[in-house]
C-alpha positions as CSV (number, residue, x, y, z in Angstrom):
1,M,-12.0,9.7,7.7
2,R,-11.5,11.2,4.6
3,T,-15.1,12.7,3.4
4,L,-15.8,12.1,-0.3
5,R,-18.7,13.3,-1.9
6,I,-18.8,11.0,-5.0
7,S,-17.6,8.0,-4.5
8,I,-17.1,6.8,-8.3
9,A,-14.6,10.0,-10.1
10,T,-16.8,9.3,-13.5
11,L,-19.8,10.8,-11.5
12,L,-17.6,14.2,-11.2
13,L,-18.0,14.5,-15.0
14,A,-21.2,14.9,-15.5
15,S,-21.4,18.2,-15.7
16,S,-19.5,19.2,-18.8
17,A,-19.6,22.6,-18.1
18,Y,-16.7,22.0,-15.3
19,A,-15.2,20.1,-17.4
20,Q,-11.9,21.4,-19.3
21,R,-10.4,17.8,-20.4
22,A,-11.1,14.4,-20.1
23,T,-9.0,12.1,-22.5
24,R,-6.6,9.6,-22.7
25,P,-3.6,11.0,-24.2
26,A,-2.7,7.9,-26.5
27,S,-4.6,4.3,-27.5
28,T,-2.0,2.2,-25.1
29,D,-2.4,4.5,-22.3
30,P,-5.1,2.9,-19.3
31,W,-5.5,5.8,-17.5
32,E,-7.8,8.7,-18.5
33,V,-7.0,12.4,-16.7
34,T,-9.9,14.9,-16.3
35,E,-9.4,18.7,-15.2
36,L,-12.0,20.8,-14.2
37,T,-11.8,24.1,-13.5
38,N,-15.0,24.7,-10.8
39,P,-13.5,23.8,-8.6
40,P,-9.7,23.7,-10.0
41,S,-8.6,19.6,-9.7
42,L,-6.9,16.7,-11.6
43,T,-8.2,13.4,-11.7
44,L,-6.4,10.5,-12.7
45,E,-8.4,6.9,-12.9
46,L,-7.7,3.5,-13.8
47,P,-10.1,0.8,-14.0
48,A,-9.4,-2.7,-12.5
49,L,-7.8,-5.6,-14.9
50,N,-11.2,-7.6,-13.5
51,T,-14.4,-6.8,-11.4
52,V,-15.0,-8.1,-8.2
53,R,-18.4,-9.8,-6.9
54,A,-20.5,-8.0,-4.4
55,A,-23.3,-8.4,-2.1
56,G,-26.7,-6.0,-3.2
57,G,-28.9,-4.3,-0.9
58,A,-29.1,-5.5,3.1
59,G,-30.3,-9.0,2.6
60,G,-26.9,-10.4,3.8
61,A,-26.1,-13.7,2.4
62,R,-29.7,-14.3,0.6
63,A,-28.7,-10.5,-0.9
64,A,-28.7,-10.8,-4.7
65,A,-24.7,-10.1,-6.0
66,F,-24.0,-7.9,-9.2
67,E,-20.3,-7.6,-10.8
68,V,-18.2,-4.4,-10.0
69,R,-15.3,-3.3,-11.8
70,P,-13.2,-0.5,-8.8
71,V,-11.5,2.0,-9.7
72,L,-8.2,3.2,-8.8
73,L,-8.3,7.5,-8.4
74,V,-5.8,9.8,-7.7
75,R,-6.8,13.4,-7.5
76,C,-5.3,16.2,-6.5
77,Q,-8.3,18.9,-5.2
78,D,-7.2,22.2,-3.1
79,G,-3.6,21.6,-3.2
80,Q,-4.5,17.8,-1.5
81,L,-3.1,14.6,-3.2
82,D,-5.2,11.5,-2.3
83,V,-4.8,7.7,-4.2
84,F,-7.7,5.6,-3.6
85,V,-9.8,2.8,-4.7
86,A,-13.3,3.0,-5.6
87,A,-14.8,-0.1,-4.9
88,G,-18.4,0.4,-6.1
89,S,-19.6,-1.3,-3.4
90,V,-19.4,-1.0,0.8
91,L,-16.1,-1.9,2.3
92,D,-15.6,-4.3,5.5
93,S,-13.9,-2.9,8.3
94,D,-12.2,-3.3,11.3
95,D,-13.1,-0.7,13.7
96,N,-15.8,1.3,11.6
97,V,-12.8,3.9,10.4
98,L,-10.4,1.7,8.6
99,T,-10.5,-1.0,6.1
100,P,-7.6,-3.6,6.5
101,V,-5.6,-3.9,2.9
102,R,-3.3,-6.2,1.2
103,L,-0.9,-5.1,-1.3
104,Q,1.2,-7.2,-3.6
105,W,3.5,-5.2,-5.7
106,G,4.4,-8.2,-8.5
107,S,5.6,-11.4,-7.7
108,E,6.4,-9.8,-4.2
109,P,4.9,-11.1,-1.1
110,P,1.9,-8.8,0.0
111,A,2.2,-6.2,2.6
112,E,-0.4,-5.4,5.8
113,S,-1.6,-2.0,5.4
114,R,-4.8,0.1,7.1
115,W,-6.7,2.5,4.9
116,S,-9.3,4.9,5.6
117,R,-12.9,4.8,4.3
118,S,-15.4,7.9,2.4
119,T,-18.2,8.7,4.5
120,D,-20.1,6.4,2.1
121,S,-18.4,3.3,2.8
122,T,-17.3,2.5,-0.8
123,S,-13.5,4.7,-1.2
124,A,-10.8,3.2,0.9
125,F,-8.0,6.3,0.9
126,A,-3.9,5.0,1.1
127,P,-2.6,6.5,4.1
128,D,0.3,8.1,2.2
129,P,-0.6,8.9,-1.1
130,R,3.2,9.9,-2.7
131,A,4.8,6.9,-1.5
132,L,2.1,4.9,-3.6
133,L,2.4,6.9,-6.2
134,R,6.4,6.3,-6.4
135,Q,5.8,2.4,-6.0
136,L,3.0,2.0,-8.8
137,V,5.8,4.0,-11.3
138,S,8.6,1.4,-10.8
139,S,6.1,-1.3,-10.2
140,P,2.8,-1.0,-12.1
141,D,1.3,-4.4,-11.3
142,L,-0.2,-4.0,-8.2
143,R,-2.8,-6.6,-6.5
144,I,-5.1,-5.0,-3.6
145,E,-6.7,-7.6,-1.8
146,I,-10.1,-5.6,0.0
147,R,-12.8,-6.9,2.2
148,L,-16.0,-6.2,0.6
149,S,-19.3,-6.1,3.8
150,G,-20.5,-8.9,3.5
151,K,-18.1,-11.1,1.2
152,S,-14.4,-12.9,1.0
153,A,-11.2,-10.8,0.5
154,Q,-11.5,-9.5,-3.2
155,L,-8.5,-9.7,-5.0
156,I,-8.2,-6.1,-7.3
157,R,-5.5,-6.2,-10.0
158,F,-4.7,-3.0,-11.4
159,N,-1.6,-2.8,-14.3
160,A,-0.3,1.4,-13.6
161,R,1.5,1.1,-16.9
162,G,1.6,4.9,-18.3
163,L,1.6,6.8,-14.8
164,E,5.0,8.2,-15.1
165,R,3.6,10.5,-18.6
166,H,0.7,11.9,-16.3
167,M,3.5,12.2,-13.1
168,S,4.2,16.2,-14.4
169,Q,0.6,17.4,-14.4
170,V,0.1,15.6,-10.5
171,D,2.9,17.5,-9.2
172,A,2.2,20.7,-10.8
173,A,-1.3,20.2,-9.2
174,C,-0.3,19.0,-5.8
175,P,3.8,20.0,-5.3
176,P,5.9,17.8,-3.6
177,G,6.1,19.3,0.3
178,G,3.0,21.9,-1.0
179,N,0.1,21.7,1.4
180,G,-1.8,19.0,0.3
181,D,1.7,16.7,1.4
182,A,2.4,19.1,5.0
183,R,1.2,16.1,6.8
184,A,3.5,14.2,9.5
185,A,3.4,11.3,7.1
186,D,5.9,12.8,5.1
187,Q,8.0,13.7,8.0
188,V,11.0,10.6,8.8
189,Y,10.6,9.2,12.9
190,T,13.4,7.8,14.7
191,E,12.8,4.1,16.2
192,A,12.9,5.2,19.5
193,A,10.1,8.1,18.4
194,V,7.6,5.6,17.5
195,D,4.6,3.7,19.3
196,E,4.8,0.5,17.0
197,R,8.5,-0.2,15.4
198,A,9.1,-1.4,11.9
199,E,9.3,-5.4,11.4
200,I,10.4,-7.5,8.2
201,V,6.7,-9.9,7.9
202,S,8.3,-11.4,4.4
203,A,11.4,-10.7,3.2
204,P,13.1,-12.8,-0.5
205,P,15.8,-15.3,0.0
206,L,19.0,-14.2,0.9
207,E,21.5,-14.5,-1.9
208,Y,24.7,-15.6,-0.7
209,P,27.4,-13.8,-2.5
210,P,29.1,-17.5,-3.8
211,A,33.0,-16.0,-3.8
212,L,32.2,-15.4,-0.5
213,Q,30.7,-18.7,0.5
214,H,33.4,-20.7,-0.8
215,A,36.2,-18.6,1.0
216,G,33.9,-19.3,4.6
217,L,33.6,-15.6,5.2
218,Q,30.3,-14.7,7.1
219,G,29.2,-12.2,9.3
220,R,26.3,-9.4,10.1
221,V,25.6,-6.7,7.3
222,T,23.9,-3.9,8.9
223,V,21.6,-1.7,5.8
224,Q,20.0,1.4,7.4
225,A,16.9,2.1,5.6
226,V,13.9,4.5,5.3
227,I,11.1,2.5,5.6
228,D,7.6,4.2,4.2
229,T,3.7,3.9,5.0
230,L,3.4,0.7,2.9
231,G,6.3,-1.0,4.4
232,R,8.6,-0.7,1.6
233,A,12.4,0.6,1.8
234,E,12.8,4.0,0.1
235,P,15.6,3.1,-2.3
236,A,17.5,6.4,-2.2
237,S,17.9,6.0,1.8
238,L,19.2,2.3,1.4
239,K,23.2,2.6,2.6
240,V,24.9,0.2,4.3
241,I,26.7,1.2,7.7
242,A,28.5,-1.9,8.6
243,R,30.0,-5.0,7.4
244,P,32.6,-7.7,7.5
245,N,33.1,-7.5,3.3
246,T,32.0,-4.4,1.0
247,A,31.4,-7.4,-1.5
248,F,28.0,-8.1,0.7
249,D,26.9,-5.2,0.1
250,E,24.7,-5.7,-3.2
251,S,23.5,-8.7,-1.6
252,A,22.0,-7.2,1.6
253,R,20.8,-3.9,-0.1
254,A,18.7,-5.8,-2.3
255,Y,17.3,-8.3,0.5
256,V,16.3,-4.9,2.5
257,L,14.7,-3.2,-1.0
258,H,12.6,-6.0,-1.8
259,A,11.6,-6.9,1.9
260,A,8.3,-6.4,3.1
261,F,7.3,-4.6,6.6
262,R,4.9,-3.5,8.9
263,P,4.8,0.0,9.0
264,A,6.0,1.9,12.0
265,R,3.0,3.3,13.5
266,V,2.6,6.6,16.1
267,K,-0.7,7.1,18.0
268,G,-2.2,3.9,15.4
269,R,-0.9,5.6,12.3
270,A,1.6,4.5,10.1
271,V,4.4,7.0,9.8
272,R,7.7,7.0,8.2
273,V,10.8,5.5,10.2
274,L,14.7,5.3,10.3
275,I,15.7,2.0,11.0
276,K,19.0,-0.6,10.7
277,V,18.2,-3.4,9.5
278,P,20.5,-6.7,10.6
279,V,21.3,-9.0,7.2
280,D,23.2,-12.4,9.2
281,Y,25.0,-14.2,6.7
282,R,25.7,-17.9,8.3
283,I,27.4,-21.0,6.4
284,Q,25.2,-23.8,7.4
């Protein structure tokens, strides 16, 4: 479980004596950047595009409800990188520690995940923050479905445009491969070494190359890929290792790249794993 003394990052700005800078570099940049000197830290804040309805107090269904606007935060402190959503209300959980989360990038199918909660249960932490940032840079349109305590699942929408402008600051404060990244989440496991294998939960329609279909060519293409802790194939890892014809390669790679996987797990924790994905082309 993460320790989060203050769940909404804007409260960190209360002491101006410690704030070195809190700016939005451009009027079109939705990110607010805060650098603190005591202790040294970097925080990026992105308000959600929408508000969600949260239950107030402990009165169950009769408790007064109120609207809150969640915030997506990128925080680097003591060399450790965290990406989390401050929901502004107590989150539901499936085991008093982890919160079920569904992520959807653009128009792609949603993917299941489980995020750890802060000690006050109002914030949920991504299991692999750097992987989430990589995905946000390439696909800034993010939808997060999360359940608030006593409420049905709430859909939170973010547009993370402009994040690439701040990645140099993030990498400088929390260098990739530094102490904050020296975690098992960065290790790549083999399929035989995990307790739960990565499995496809949804995928786009498979595009059969027209020329091959007209020629009656069929067969299996095998694509090797590293599936990250968010259940996505890492683009640089994609490699076609077997095919009946090289003209199948582009279609097979696109299929795996845009598929959503259930992440592999070791002792209940999502991990990166190297897998082989069979892609079958059959003429009906």
